[in-house]
C-alpha positions, 0 to 999 in steps of 0.5 A: 500499500502506498503512503502519502509520503511515498508519493511526495518523495517520488514527485520530489524526485522527479521534480527536483526543487518543488513544494509538494504536500500529499495527504491520503488514506492509502488508496486516495490521495490529494497532492499540492504541487508548486514547481517551476517546470509548470510555468506557461503549462496548461492544467493538462500539462501539468498534471502529465508532468506530475503523473510522469514522476509516479510511472506505473504507480498511477492506476495501480498502487494509486488508485486516485490522485487529486491534483492542484498544481501551480508555478510559483508565484501564482 
């Protein structure tokens, strides 16, 4: 079972320097991610960036992930 801290670490590894906060119950999670990589990107592009950091865990160990993504200063 995935823990919020596991997801946080995966996102931070894929987006160095990002501010990441993850909460959840082991199956359903919420994440707030602030990263400079999001500047000028659409919401869909931002979510795709985060999903790439999680790889095959999405849809398997992570059943649901609600995302709030921002670039610094937004």
